[in-house]
C-alpha positions in Angstrom: 33.7 -24.7 -2.1 31.5 -27.6 -1.4 30.8 -26.2 2.1 29.9 -22.8 0.5 27.3 -24.4 -1.8 25.8 -26.5 1.0 25.4 -23.3 3.1 23.8 -21.4 0.2 21.4 -24.3 -0.4 20.5 -24.1 3.3 19.8 -20.4 2.9 17.4 -21.0 0.0 15.6 -23.7 1.9 15.3 -21.4 4.9 14.1 -18.5 2.7 11.4 -20.7 1.3 10.3 -21.7 4.8 10.3 -18.1 6.0 8.5 -16.8 3.0 5.9 -19.6 3.2 5.4 -18.8 6.9 5.0 -15.1 6.2 2.4 -15.9 3.4 0.5 -18.2 5.7 0.4 -15.5 8.4 -0.8 -12.9 5.9 -3.5 -15.2 4.5 -4.8 -16.5 7.8 -8.4 -15.3 8.2 -8.7 -12.9 11.1 -10.9 -13.7 14.1 -12.9 -10.5 13.5 -13.8 -9.5 9.9 -14.1 -5.9 11.0 -10.3 -5.8 11.3 -9.4 -8.3 8.6 -6.8 -7.9 6.0 -7.6 -6.0 2.8 -5.6 -5.6 -0.4 -5.6 -1.8 -0.3 -3.1 0.8 0.7 -3.7 4.5 1.5 -2.0 7.3 -0.5 -2.2 11.1 -0.3 -0.6 13.8 -2.4 1.2 17.1 -1.4 1.9 19.8 -4.0 5.1 21.6 -2.9 6.4 22.9 -6.2 5.8 26.7 -6.1 5.8 27.4 -9.9 4.1 24.2 -11.2 0.4 23.7 -11.9 -0.9 20.1 -11.8 -3.2 18.6 -14.4 -3.5 15.1 -12.9 -1.6 12.2 -11.3 -1.7 8.8 -13.0 -0.6 5.5 -11.4 0.5 2.7 -13.7 0.9 -0.9 -12.6 3.5 -3.3 -13.8 0.9 -4.8 -16.1 0.4 -1.5 -17.8 -3.0 -0.7 -16.3 -3.3 3.0 -15.6 -5.6 4.9 -13.3 -6.0 8.7 -12.8 -6.4 9.5 -9.2 -9.3 11.9 -9.3 -8.7 13.4 -5.8 -5.2 14.5 -6.9 -6.2 16.3 -10.1 -5.7 20.1 -10.0 -4.4 20.2 -6.5 -3.0 23.7 -5.8 0.4 24.6 -4.4 0.6 24.0 -0.7 -2.4 21.6 -0.6 -2.3 18.2 0.9 -5.1 15.8 0.0 -6.8 13.2 2.1 -5.8 9.6 1.8 -7.2 7.7 -1.1 -7.4 3.8 -1.1 -5.6 2.1 -4.0 -5.0 -1.6 -4.7 -1.8 -2.7 -2.9 0.5 -3.3 -5.9 3.5 -1.6 -7.4 3.0 1.6 -9.4 4.9 4.0 -11.6 3.9 7.5 -10.7 3.3 10.2 -13.4 2.6 13.8 -12.4 1.3 15.7 -15.4 1.5 19.5 -15.4 -1.1 21.8 -16.8 0.9 24.9 -17.8 4.4 26.3 -17.2 4.8 30.0 -17.6 1.7 30.2 -19.7 2.6 27.5 -22.2 1.5 23.9 -22.6 3.6 21.7 -20.3 3.2 18.3 -21.9 6.9 18.1 -22.6 8.0 18.8 -19.0 9.3 15.5 -17.5 8.6 14.9 -13.8 10.8 12.0 -12.5 9.1 10.0 -9.8 10.0 7.4 -7.2 8.3 4.1 -7.6 5.2 3.6 -5.4 5.5 0.1 -4.0 2.5 -0.4 -1.7 1.7 -3.0 0.8 -1.8 -3.8 2.2 -2.9 -1.6 5.1 0.1 0.8 4.8 0.1 4.6 4.2 2.1 6.7 1.8 2.5 10.4 0.7 3.5 11.5 -2.8 5.2 14.9 -2.7 5.7 17.0 -5.8 8.9 19.0 -5.0 11.3 21.3 -6.8 10.7 24.0 -9.3 10.2 24.3 -13.1 13.2 25.9 -14.8 12.0 29.0 -16.5 12.9 29.8 -20.1 16.0 31.9 -20.7 13.9 34.7 -22.2 11.2 34.6 -19.5 9.9 38.0 -18.4 12.2 39.4 -15.6 10.8 39.5 -12.1 12.4 39.0 -8.7 11.0 35.5 -8.4 12.0 34.4 -11.9 15.5 35.9 -11.4 15.8 33.8 -8.3 14.6 30.7 -10.1 17.2 31.2 -12.9 19.9 31.6 -10.2 19.1 28.1 -8.9 20.3 26.5 -12.1 23.4 28.6 -12.9 25.8 25.8 -12.4 23.8 23.2 -14.3 22.9 21.6 -10.9 19.5 19.9 -11.3 19.0 19.1 -7.6 16.1 21.6 -7.6 14.4 20.2 -10.7 10.8 18.9 -10.4 10.4 15.4 -9.0 7.9 13.3 -7.1 9.1 11.9 -3.8 7.3 8.9 -2.2 7.5 8.4 1.5 6.0 5.9 3.9 3.8 7.4 6.6 3.2 4.4 9.0 5.5 4.3 12.0 6.8 0.9 13.2 6.4 1.5 16.9 3.6 2.4 19.2 3.3 6.1 20.3 3.1 6.6 24.0 0.1 8.6 25.1 2.3 11.1 26.9 4.6 11.7 24.0 4.3 13.1 20.5 6.1 11.7 17.5 7.4 14.1 14.9 9.4 14.0 11.7 10.3 16.7 9.1 10.4 16.7 5.3 12.4 19.6 3.8 11.0 20.4 0.3 11.7 24.1 0.2 14.1 24.7 -2.8 17.0 27.1 -2.3 16.6 27.0 1.5 19.4 26.1 3.8 19.5 23.0 6.0 17.3 23.5 9.1 17.0 22.3 12.6 13.7 21.5 14.2 14.1 22.8 17.8 11.9 22.5 20.8 12.3 25.4 23.3 11.1 24.9 26.9 12.1 26.0 30.4 15.3 23.9 30.2 16.5 25.5 27.0 16.5 24.5 23.3 16.6 20.9 22.1 17.4 20.0 18.5 15.0 17.2 17.4 15.9 16.9 13.7 18.4 18.4 11.3 17.5 18.1 7.6 18.7 19.5 4.3 16.7 20.0 1.1 15.1 16.8 -0.1 15.7 15.0 3.2 13.1 13.1 5.2 14.0 12.7 8.8 13.2 9.7 10.9 10.5 9.8 13.5 11.5 11.1 16.9 9.7 11.5 20.2 9.2 14.6 22.3 7.1 15.6 25.3 4.9 18.4 23.8 5.4 20.9 26.6 7.6 23.5 24.8 7.3 25.4 21.6 8.7 24.4 18.2 10.7 26.5 15.8 12.8 26.0 12.7 16.4 27.4 12.7 19.2 27.6 10.3 21.0 24.3 10.9 23.8 24.6 13.6 22.8 28.1 14.6 20.3 30.0 16.7 19.0 32.0 13.7 15.2 31.4 13.5 13.5 30.7 10.2 9.9 30.0 11.3 8.1 30.1 14.6 5.9 27.0 14.9 4.4 27.9 18.3 0.9 28.0 16.8 1.3 24.5 15.4 -0.3 21.7 17.4 1.6 18.5 18.1 -0.7 16.3 20.1 0.3 13.7 22.7 -0.2 10.2 21.5 -0.1 11.3 17.9 2.4 11.3 15.0 2.9 14.3 12.8 4.9 15.1 9.7 6.1 18.7 9.2 6.6 19.6 5.6 8.7 22.7 5.0 7.7 24.2 1.7 8.2 27.6 0.0 11.3 29.6 -0.9 13.6 32.2 0.6 11.9 34.7 -1.8 9.1 36.9 -0.4 6.9 36.1 -3.4 6.7 32.5 -2.2 7.6 32.6 1.5 8.5 29.6 3.7 5.7 27.9 5.5 4.8 24.5 6.8 2.2 21.9 6.2 1.6 19.8 9.3 0.0 16.5 8.6 -1.2 13.8 11.0 0.2 10.3 10.3 -1.5 7.0 11.2 0.0 5.5 14.3 0.3 2.0 15.7 -1.1 1.7 19.2 -1.1 -1.2 21.6 -4.9 -1.2 21.8 -6.5 -4.7 21.7 -8.4 -5.4 18.6 -12.2 -5.6 18.9 -13.4 -9.2 19.4 -10.0 -10.3 20.8 -9.5 -11.4 24.4 -9.4 -8.4 26.6 -11.1 -6.1 24.1 -13.2 -3.3 25.4 -16.8 -3.9 24.5 -18.1 -1.5 21.9 -14.6 -0.2 21.0 -14.5 0.9 17.3 -12.6 -1.1 14.8 -9.5 0.4 13.3 -9.8 1.7 9.8 -8.0 0.4 7.8 -7.3 -2.9 9.4 -4.4 -4.0 11.6 -0.9 -4.0 10.2 1.6 -6.4 11.8 5.0 -4.9 12.6 6.3 -8.5 12.7 5.3 -8.9 9.0 6.9 -5.6 8.1 10.1 -6.7 9.9 10.1 -10.0 8.2 9.6 -8.5 4.8 12.6 -6.1 5.4 14.6 -9.1 6.6 13.8 -11.0 3.4 14.9 -8.0 1.3 18.1 -7.8 3.2 18.9 -11.5 2.8 18.1 -11.3 -0.9 20.6 -8.4 -1.3 23.3 -10.4 0.6 22.7 -13.5 -1.5 23.1 -11.4 -4.6 26.5 -10.3 -3.4 27.4 -13.9 -2.6 26.3 -15.0 -6.1 28.5 -12.3 -7.7 31.5 -13.5 -5.7 30.9 -17.1 -6.6 30.6 -16.3 -10.3 34.0 -14.6 -10.1 35.4 -17.7 -8.4 33.9 -20.0 -11.0 35.6 -17.9 -13.7 38.9 -18.3 -12.0 39.1 -14.6 -11.0 38.6 -15.1 -7.3 40.9 -15.4 -4.3 40.9 -17.0 -0.9 39.7 -13.6 0.4 36.7 -13.8 -1.9 35.8 -17.2 -0.5 36.2 -15.9 3.1 34.0 -12.8 2.4 31.3 -15.0 0.8 31.3 -17.3 3.8 31.0 -14.4 6.1 28.0 -13.1 4.2 26.5 -16.5 4.3 26.9 -16.5 8.1 25.3 -13.1 8.3 22.4 -14.2 6.1 21.9 -17.3 8.3 21.9 -15.1 11.4 19.1 -12.9 9.9 17.1 -16.0 9.2 17.5 -17.2 12.8 16.4 -13.8 14.0 13.3 -13.9 11.7 12.4 -17.4 13.1 12.8 -16.2 16.6 10.5 -13.2 15.8 7.9 -15.5 14.4 8.1 -17.9 17.3 7.7 -15.1 19.9 4.3 -14.8 21.5 2.7 -11.6 20.2 1.5 -9.0 22.7 -1.7 -7.0 22.2 -2.7 -6.8 18.5 -1.2 -3.7 16.8 -4.0 -1.5 15.5 -3.5 1.2 13.0 -5.2 4.5 14.0 -5.9 6.6 11.0 -4.7 10.2 11.1 -6.8 13.2 12.1 -7.5 16.1 9.7 -4.6 17.8 8.0 -3.4 21.2 9.1 -2.9 23.4 6.0 -0.4 26.3 5.9 -1.6 29.3 7.9 -4.6 27.3 9.1 -3.5 25.5 12.3 -7.0 24.4 13.2 -7.6 22.9 9.8 -10.8 24.9 9.4 -9.3 28.2 8.2 -10.3 29.9 11.4 
């Protein structure tokens, strides 16, 4: 037991050292103010709930300060806003509806993920799901279909606000395209994102409703299509959607299987990390534009994730030790706690190695290009 407590004290000391080093790295003034750290994050909003009308979106900090995001107010179904800068703090998200089936919707609750932002990073808030119609709503094909979604008291299709991070953690090669898919089309089967080229069909992602795939790379030489997962049955032909080399895109599948609100996609550009040298740094190209917003260190992101993982492991260790202190533990509990201590120590060692490693060219965040709206592949409606 004494050895266990000594090891745990070592972890807390190491955590303090690692956190202090991370804070020092984040607070060190940059060599070039044009790419210096700011305390802002970038957030955009997608309206993917086919029978909801939005009044506004309000962000509330832990201190109770609220702010209505003007750019998100009244956004129509299928619309994706531009990014808006917000202070990089934690928020509760409230999506307030205007009307539901012609009645005031103040009583309709929209559960939402927390929006925990970090400086220089990008996020998308997605309103997904459908509003459950009243039992006596006027009968139409679409309303009948909506009622059918909730016949077994399953609320998986109820309204909610999903928060996803848009910044990739690795540089995108100039000869490849990076793609992910977000399935927010209620009542629609799981789908495969497939690239068809001269060599055949290659499944890039498979996602079900409410899922966000990881980022994957492809050489954009073929055409993309969405198929029913595990089959060759096509759902949507995406051959007219542009996926550019050296760029990162998110494909949002929205709509329903009902003709009144058909399936479609919103293709959005994500910010990407490139290996370009920051202006003013050794090897920088004279006259090269500064990135907007400023550089985001993948090392800092990795260290933050490591600290979170270590914290979770320590919480498990604490729980086991409390059980031991109360006389409810066994030798197996002691062994498991010591194993978790060793794993946490290994994570700290990895983080130290990461900090000690000489960095390569400064990572630069390249902001995304204009969004491609549904049925408007060029973004201009042409």
